[in-house]
C-alpha positions in Angstrom: 149.1 179.6 157.1 151.1 181.6 154.2 153.5 179.2 152.8 157.0 180.9 151.4 156.1 180.1 147.8 152.9 182.5 148.8 155.4 185.0 150.2 157.3 185.2 147.0 154.2 185.4 144.9 152.7 188.2 146.9 155.6 190.5 147.1 156.2 190.6 143.2 153.6 193.6 142.8 155.4 195.3 145.9 158.6 194.9 144.5 157.6 196.1 141.0 156.4 199.5 142.8 159.7 199.6 144.9 162.4 199.0 142.5 164.6 202.1 142.1 164.0 202.9 138.3 167.3 204.7 138.1 169.2 201.7 139.2 167.1 199.4 137.0 167.4 201.3 133.8 171.4 202.0 134.4 171.6 198.0 134.7 169.8 197.4 131.6 171.6 200.1 129.6 175.0 198.4 130.9 173.9 195.2 129.8 172.8 196.8 126.5 176.1 198.3 126.1 177.8 195.0 126.6 175.9 193.1 124.4 176.6 195.6 121.8 180.3 194.4 122.1 179.7 190.7 121.5 178.2 188.4 119.3 177.4 186.0 122.1 174.5 185.4 124.3 174.4 187.7 127.5 175.3 185.4 130.8 173.2 186.1 133.5 173.3 184.1 136.9 170.5 184.9 139.6 171.3 183.8 143.0 168.2 183.4 145.2 165.8 183.3 142.2 162.9 182.0 143.9 159.8 181.6 141.8 161.2 183.4 138.9 159.3 186.8 139.6 162.9 188.8 138.5 162.8 186.7 135.2 159.4 187.5 134.5 159.6 191.1 135.4 162.6 191.6 133.0 160.7 190.3 130.2 157.4 192.3 130.9 159.4 195.4 130.9 161.1 194.6 127.9 164.4 194.7 129.5 166.2 191.9 128.2 169.0 192.0 125.3 168.2 189.8 121.8 170.0 186.7 123.1 170.2 186.0 126.8 171.3 182.7 128.8 169.9 183.0 132.2 170.8 180.6 135.0 168.5 180.9 137.8 169.7 179.2 141.2 167.9 178.8 144.5 168.6 177.0 147.4 165.0 175.8 148.1 163.6 172.9 146.0 159.9 174.2 146.7 160.5 177.4 145.0 162.5 176.1 142.2 159.5 173.9 141.0 157.0 176.7 141.6 159.3 178.6 139.3 159.2 175.6 136.7 155.5 176.0 137.0 154.6 179.2 136.7 157.2 181.2 134.7 155.9 179.5 131.4 152.6 181.0 131.4 154.2 184.5 132.8 156.5 184.5 129.8 153.5 183.2 127.5 151.4 186.5 128.7 154.4 188.9 127.6 154.0 187.5 124.1 157.0 184.7 124.1 156.4 181.2 122.6 157.6 179.0 125.4 159.0 175.3 125.3 159.4 173.7 128.5 162.6 171.8 129.1 163.8 169.2 131.7 165.9 171.7 133.5 164.6 175.1 132.2 162.6 176.8 129.7 163.6 178.4 126.2 161.5 181.4 125.2 161.5 183.2 121.8 159.5 186.3 120.9 159.6 188.3 117.6 158.2 192.0 118.4 156.5 194.5 116.0 159.7 196.3 114.9 161.1 193.3 113.6 163.5 192.4 116.2 163.6 189.1 118.1 164.4 188.1 121.7 165.9 184.6 122.7 165.9 183.5 126.2 167.3 180.5 127.5 166.6 179.8 131.0 167.9 177.1 133.2 166.4 176.6 136.6 168.6 174.6 139.1 168.4 174.0 142.8 172.1 174.9 144.5 174.4 177.4 146.2 174.5 180.1 143.7 177.7 181.2 145.6 179.5 178.2 144.4 179.1 179.0 140.7 182.2 178.9 139.0 181.2 179.8 135.6 181.9 183.4 134.3 178.9 185.3 133.2 178.0 188.8 132.4 176.0 189.8 135.2 174.7 188.4 138.5 171.4 189.4 140.0 171.0 188.9 143.6 167.6 190.3 144.7 166.7 190.1 148.4 169.7 188.0 149.0 172.8 190.1 150.2 171.2 190.8 153.6 171.4 187.0 154.5 175.1 186.4 153.8 178.5 187.4 154.8 179.1 190.2 152.6 183.4 190.1 152.6 182.9 186.2 151.3 179.8 186.5 149.0 181.5 189.5 147.0 184.8 187.4 146.9 182.9 184.3 145.6 181.0 186.6 143.0 183.7 188.2 141.7 185.3 184.8 140.4 182.0 184.6 138.7 182.0 188.4 137.2 185.3 188.3 134.8 185.7 190.9 132.4 183.8 193.7 134.3 180.8 191.9 134.7 177.9 193.6 136.6 176.4 193.0 140.3 172.7 194.0 140.5 171.6 193.8 143.8 168.1 195.3 144.2 166.2 194.8 147.7 169.1 194.7 150.0 167.6 195.4 153.4 168.7 198.3 155.1 167.4 198.9 158.7 163.9 199.9 158.8 160.7 198.4 159.2 157.9 200.6 160.1 154.5 199.5 160.7 150.8 202.0 160.8 149.0 202.7 162.7 151.7 203.1 165.3 151.4 201.0 168.6 153.4 201.7 171.8 155.2 198.6 171.4 156.4 199.3 167.9 160.0 200.7 169.0 160.8 197.9 170.9 159.4 194.9 168.6 161.8 196.9 165.6 164.5 196.7 168.0 164.4 193.5 168.6 163.6 191.9 165.4 166.6 193.6 163.7 168.7 192.6 166.8 167.6 189.1 166.0 169.2 189.4 162.4 172.6 190.9 163.7 173.2 188.4 166.6 171.0 186.0 167.2 169.6 183.9 163.8 171.7 181.3 163.0 172.6 183.0 159.8 175.1 185.7 158.6 173.9 189.0 157.4 172.2 191.5 159.3 169.7 194.7 159.4 172.4 197.0 158.0 173.2 195.2 154.9 172.5 198.0 152.6 174.5 200.7 153.5 177.3 198.0 154.6 177.0 196.5 150.9 178.2 200.0 149.5 181.3 200.3 152.2 182.2 196.7 151.2 182.3 196.7 147.3 185.2 199.3 146.8 187.5 197.1 149.0 186.1 193.8 147.2 187.2 195.2 144.2 184.0 196.6 142.7 182.9 200.0 141.5 179.6 201.3 142.5 177.9 202.5 139.4 174.3 203.5 141.0 172.6 203.0 144.0 169.2 204.3 145.2 166.3 203.5 147.8 163.5 200.7 147.3 161.3 200.7 150.1 158.6 198.1 150.2 155.4 199.8 150.9 152.1 197.8 151.6 148.8 199.5 152.2 145.3 198.9 152.1 143.7 200.7 148.9 140.0 201.5 149.0 139.5 199.1 151.8 141.3 196.0 150.5 145.3 195.0 149.7 146.3 195.2 146.1 146.9 191.5 144.3 147.8 189.1 147.4 149.8 191.6 149.2 148.0 190.7 152.4 149.9 187.1 152.2 153.1 189.0 152.4 152.1 190.7 155.6 150.9 187.9 157.2 154.4 185.9 156.2 156.5 189.1 157.7 154.1 188.7 161.1 154.7 185.3 161.3 158.5 185.7 160.9 158.6 188.8 163.5 156.8 186.4 165.6 159.3 183.6 165.1 162.2 186.0 165.9 160.9 187.2 168.9 160.1 183.8 170.3 163.7 183.1 170.2 164.5 185.7 173.1 164.1 185.0 176.9 161.4 186.1 178.5 163.6 188.4 180.2 164.0 190.4 177.0 160.3 189.9 176.2 157.4 188.0 177.5 155.4 186.0 175.8 152.4 188.0 176.4 154.1 190.9 175.5 155.0 189.5 171.8 151.3 187.8 171.8 149.9 191.3 172.3 151.8 192.8 169.6 151.1 190.3 167.0 147.6 189.9 167.9 147.1 193.3 167.4 148.6 193.7 164.0 147.2 190.4 162.8 143.4 191.9 163.7 144.5 194.9 161.9 145.5 193.0 158.8 142.2 190.8 159.2 140.3 194.1 159.1 142.5 195.7 155.9 143.7 198.2 158.2 147.6 197.4 158.8 150.6 199.3 156.7 154.3 198.5 156.5 157.2 200.4 155.1 160.6 198.3 155.1 163.6 200.1 153.9 166.2 198.7 151.1 169.1 199.8 148.9 169.1 198.7 145.2 172.8 198.5 144.3 174.7 198.5 140.8 178.6 197.6 140.6 181.2 196.6 138.0 184.1 193.9 139.2 187.1 195.6 138.4 189.1 192.9 140.1 191.6 193.3 143.1 
């Protein structure tokens, strides 16, 4: 069975492909402009940081400013422990010299052009929305479809003083498509998204991407850039790249759990089982593909 840590590792390559580079590049440019205005380290907070894939990506893509203090927060103790294990090797692979610390990582890199990069990472278990320390930027990747947007944006506004940046990639936006087509697909997708909106004991919803765009201006933010960022997982030459089959396995398990919350009057156990078994068999034969629609959004907090 695919663990949540396995799922997070598997989706790294999927999200590398999916990230909207126009939005990402604007985020990096805005950070650079901010760094030019101060001699202090840039303070970045990541909420729902998981196993640290965004940190590794920023380092690998040379997207970090010379001196960065990075506070990575996640509610799940297990994934934070995985980040502590995995990130040092990932940063070392990009050329950083890494020192492990009790609550994080200190990394330093010399570039061929004579410049340097210093990355001071704190990894902590906790609720990122309860942070009160001011930051230059907050990253919330695949997070804002799991929270109440009004309260979340208000909480983040207290962190983003002085025109801070909110980078929210991978915000789910209402479409999950499987291929090859199955007669049950439309019904399964409708119930899965309805579960996000009405059934699960958790805020957020299936239309969070465009709701975020609607909510940001009234919450005191200016949208700087936005664009689509679809997860696309498909077999290539008869197999899945990297460990991406684990991502599909976890997604099928998640959908199955959501459907199981409905009464038999809404969907019978046999219908649910039929669809899941069909998709699981296709996954085992490397025949299953999925497209999940997301939005990437970059905004600046200007205050209310």
